[in-house]
C-alpha positions, -999 to +999 in steps of 0.1 A: -543+069-036-568+068-064-580+033-053-586+046-018-604+077-031-628+057-053-632+030-027-641+056-001-667+073-023-682+039-032-682+028+005-699+060+017-726+057-010-732+020-001-735+029+036-760+057+027-779+032+006-780+007+035-791+034+059-821+042+036-831+006+027-821-016+057-823+004+090-818-025+114-788-042+098-771-011+085-744-007+111-736-044+119-699-052+120-702-079+093-721-054+070-694-028+075-666-054+068-683-065+036-688-029+026-651-022+031-640-052+011-665-042-017-653-006-017-617-017-020-625-042-048-645-015-066-616+010-063-591-016-077-613-024-106-620+012-115-583+022-113-566-009-129-595-021-150-586-055-166-550-052-155-562-062-120-562-098-133-525-099-141-495-104-118-494-095-082-527-075-085-544-108-094-535-123-061-545-092-041-578-089-060-586-126-056-579-123-018-602-093-015-630-110-035-627-142-014-629-121+018-659-102+004-677-135-004-669-149+030-681-118+048-713-118+028-719-155+034-713-152+072-736-121+073-764-139+054-761-170+077-762-148+108-794-131+096-811-164+089-803-176+124-816-143+139-848-146+118-854-182+131-849-173+167 
């Protein structure tokens, strides 16, 4: 439960930050997905600290980080394509 609490707080703060700085891309589905993965990863790191790199948590955290990187990469490529059009 603590992971979800910290992740939700982080996610809300990131969405507020996006709303203030990037008005047009703030509510895009890829941005929301990347924010959700980042919030979950942040919650895991804050609760488990370095123990997140051991055992089953390592597999889960690696999967979350890979999904976060993939969402960010796809989001960035879609923005570049939109800028060139």
